[in-house]
C-alpha positions in Angstrom: -32.0 -20.0 -10.2 -33.8 -16.7 -10.2 -31.6 -15.4 -7.4 -28.5 -16.4 -9.4 -29.8 -14.6 -12.5 -30.5 -11.5 -10.5 -26.9 -11.5 -9.2 -25.6 -12.0 -12.7 -27.7 -9.1 -14.1 -26.6 -6.8 -11.2 -23.0 -7.8 -11.7 -23.2 -7.1 -15.4 -24.9 -3.7 -14.9 -22.2 -2.8 -12.4 -19.4 -3.9 -14.7 -20.8 -1.9 -17.6 -21.3 1.2 -15.3 -17.7 0.9 -14.1 -16.3 0.7 -17.7 -18.4 3.7 -18.8 -17.2 5.9 -15.8 -13.7 4.5 -15.7 -11.7 7.4 -17.2 -13.3 10.0 -14.9 -13.2 8.1 -11.6 -10.1 6.0 -12.1 -7.5 5.9 -9.3 -4.3 3.7 -9.4 -5.2 0.9 -6.9 -2.7 0.9 -4.0 -3.1 -2.5 -2.3 -1.7 -3.0 1.2 -0.6 -6.0 3.3 0.5 -6.3 6.9 1.3 -9.9 7.7 2.0 -12.8 5.3 2.2 -16.1 7.2 2.1 -19.8 6.6 -1.0 -20.0 8.8 -3.1 -17.0 9.9 -4.9 -16.6 13.2 -8.6 -17.3 12.9 -10.6 -14.2 11.9 -7.5 -12.0 11.6 -8.1 -8.9 9.5 -4.4 -8.1 9.0 -3.0 -11.5 8.0 -2.9 -13.2 4.6 -1.5 -16.7 4.2 1.4 -17.3 1.9 -0.8 -19.5 -0.3 -3.4 -16.7 -0.8 -0.7 -14.1 -1.4 0.8 -16.3 -4.1 -2.6 -16.6 -5.7 -3.1 -12.9 -5.6 0.3 -12.2 -7.2 -0.4 -14.9 -9.8 -3.7 -13.2 -10.7 -1.9 -9.8 -11.1 0.7 -11.5 -13.4 -1.7 -13.7 -15.4 -4.0 -10.8 -16.2 -1.2 -8.5 -17.2 -1.5 -5.8 -14.6 1.4 -3.4 -14.5 3.0 -3.3 -11.1 4.6 0.1 -10.5 6.9 1.6 -7.9 5.9 4.5 -5.6 8.3 6.7 -7.7 6.3 5.9 -10.8 3.1 6.8 -9.0 4.7 10.1 -7.9 5.7 11.0 -11.4 2.2 10.2 -12.7 0.5 12.4 -10.1 3.0 15.3 -10.1 4.2 15.4 -13.6 1.2 13.8 -15.2 3.4 11.1 -16.7 1.1 8.5 -18.2 1.0 5.0 -16.7 -1.0 2.0 -17.8 -4.6 2.0 -16.7 -4.0 -1.6 -15.3 -1.4 -0.3 -13.0 -1.2 -1.4 -9.4 1.1 -0.4 -6.5 1.9 -3.1 -3.8 2.6 -1.9 -0.3 3.4 -3.6 3.0 3.2 -2.0 6.5 5.3 -2.5 9.6 8.4 -4.3 8.3 7.8 -7.6 10.0 10.2 -10.4 9.2 7.4 -12.5 7.5 7.8 -10.1 4.6 11.2 -11.5 4.0 10.2 -15.1 4.8 7.1 -15.3 2.7 6.3 -12.3 0.4 9.8 -11.4 -0.8 10.5 -14.6 -2.7 7.1 -14.4 -4.6 7.8 -10.7 -5.5 11.2 -11.7 -6.8 9.7 -14.6 -8.8 7.4 -12.2 -10.7 9.9 -9.4 -10.6 7.3 -7.1 -9.0 8.3 -3.9 -7.4 6.8 -3.0 -4.0 7.2 -0.6 -1.1 7.7 -1.6 2.5 7.0 0.9 5.3 9.3 0.4 8.2 8.7 1.1 11.9 12.2 2.4 12.6 12.5 1.6 16.3 11.6 -2.0 15.6 14.5 -2.6 13.1 16.7 -5.5 14.3 14.2 -6.6 16.9 12.7 -10.1 17.1 9.9 -10.5 14.5 11.0 -7.5 12.4 13.4 -6.9 9.5 17.1 -6.4 10.2 19.3 -3.8 8.6 21.0 -6.5 6.4 17.6 -7.6 5.1 16.6 -4.0 4.3 19.8 -3.5 2.3 19.2 -6.8 0.4 15.5 -6.3 -0.6 16.1 -2.8 -2.0 18.4 -4.5 -4.6 15.3 -6.2 -6.0 13.2 -3.0 -6.7 11.7 -3.0 -3.2 11.4 0.6 -2.0 11.9 1.3 1.7 9.5 3.9 3.3 8.8 5.2 6.7 6.0 4.0 9.0 7.2 6.5 11.6 9.6 5.8 14.4 7.4 4.2 17.0 4.1 3.5 15.1 2.4 6.2 17.2 -1.1 7.2 16.0 -0.7 10.7 14.5 -4.3 11.6 13.9 -4.7 13.2 17.4 -1.0 14.2 17.8 -0.1 18.0 17.6 3.0 18.1 19.8 5.8 19.5 17.6 8.6 17.6 19.2 6.8 14.3 18.9 5.9 14.8 15.3 9.4 15.9 14.4 10.8 12.7 15.9 8.2 10.4 14.3 8.4 12.0 10.9 11.9 13.6 10.5 13.5 11.1 12.9 12.3 8.0 11.1 13.4 9.4 7.8 16.9 10.2 9.2 17.3 6.7 10.6 16.4 5.0 7.4 18.6 7.3 5.3 21.6 6.6 7.6 21.0 2.8 7.3 20.5 2.7 3.5 22.6 5.6 2.4 19.8 7.0 0.2 17.0 9.4 0.5 13.6 8.3 1.8 10.6 9.8 0.0 7.6 7.9 1.1 5.6 7.5 4.3 2.6 5.6 5.5 0.6 6.9 8.5 0.2 4.3 11.3 -3.4 3.2 11.4 -4.0 5.8 8.6 -4.1 8.6 11.1 -3.1 12.2 10.2 -4.2 15.8 10.6 -3.3 19.0 8.8 -0.3 19.7 11.0 1.0 16.2 10.4 0.6 16.6 6.6 2.5 19.9 6.7 5.4 18.4 8.6 5.5 15.4 6.2 5.7 17.7 3.3 8.4 19.9 4.9 10.4 16.8 5.8 10.9 16.1 2.1 8.5 13.2 1.6 7.0 13.0 -1.9 3.9 10.9 -1.1 2.2 9.8 2.1 -0.3 7.0 2.4 -3.3 6.5 4.6 -6.0 3.8 4.7 -9.5 4.6 3.5 -9.8 7.8 5.4 -9.6 10.2 2.5 -12.8 10.6 0.5 -12.9 10.4 -3.3 -11.3 13.4 -5.0 -10.8 13.9 -8.7 -7.3 15.1 -7.9 -6.1 13.0 -5.0 -4.2 14.5 -2.1 -0.6 13.2 -2.5 -0.1 13.4 1.2 -3.2 11.3 2.0 -3.4 8.6 -0.7 -6.0 5.9 0.0 -5.0 2.3 0.0 -7.0 -1.0 -0.3 -6.6 -3.6 2.4 -5.9 -7.1 1.1 -7.4 -10.0 3.1 -7.4 -13.7 3.0 -10.4 -13.9 0.7 -8.9 -11.5 -1.8 -7.7 -14.4 -4.0 -11.3 -14.8 -5.0 -11.8 -13.3 -8.5 -15.0 -11.5 -7.6 -13.1 -9.8 -4.7 -9.8 -9.2 -6.3 -11.0 -7.9 -9.7 -12.9 -5.0 -8.2 -10.0 -4.1 -5.9 -7.7 -3.9 -8.9 -10.1 -2.1 -11.2 -9.1 1.4 -10.2 -12.7 2.1 -9.3 -13.0 0.2 -6.1 -12.9 3.4 -4.0 -16.2 4.4 -5.4 -17.8 1.4 -3.7 -16.5 2.3 -0.3 -17.4 5.0 2.2 -15.0 7.9 2.4 
């Protein structure tokens, strides 16, 4: 009983502290998924079951979070266009076909926008989205972004030709398939360096996303935006609420 009271008191103090510091430290939470499946492998850190995903989306809907597109996030960061404090951006990496099988229908049900980052050389391959599916999902406010051409780790890559192909090349492929400009990119495994960021900017991307590599900054780097990994236990209120609070990054190491 004493232990429970201590946890409650600590939780209450944390909640009050977060509310008091909210305006100064707030960042729009950018949540990220990799695999959505009927059943996940045991101890997988990249898989969320369809059941848990539905619960997470239901939570976002029930508690009136405002799901925004990457374009809305861009406008808020660059042009200081105000967005609701309960905003959240939903992202998916890799472009596997389980997005279409399991996640897409739930997003449509709640009319939630999202962004899917595609590994371009895997398009039309078994286990990944096909061109036809890419064209379909964008009609439901699903933004298509680049996850590079081959999913190469870029954090230790400085070769100009390789970076041009991964960053420019992937953008060109997606633009030819969709007939529209591609403005958003997610670094494979979150890896980047200064040269990579420069090429991403020169290629015409508006925002680039990493994992938790970038430390807290009052003015976030738009070419190294941190994201929050969603896991199977993220349908728990005491896990999901902090992740969507806009202050979760304060609790993590940079």
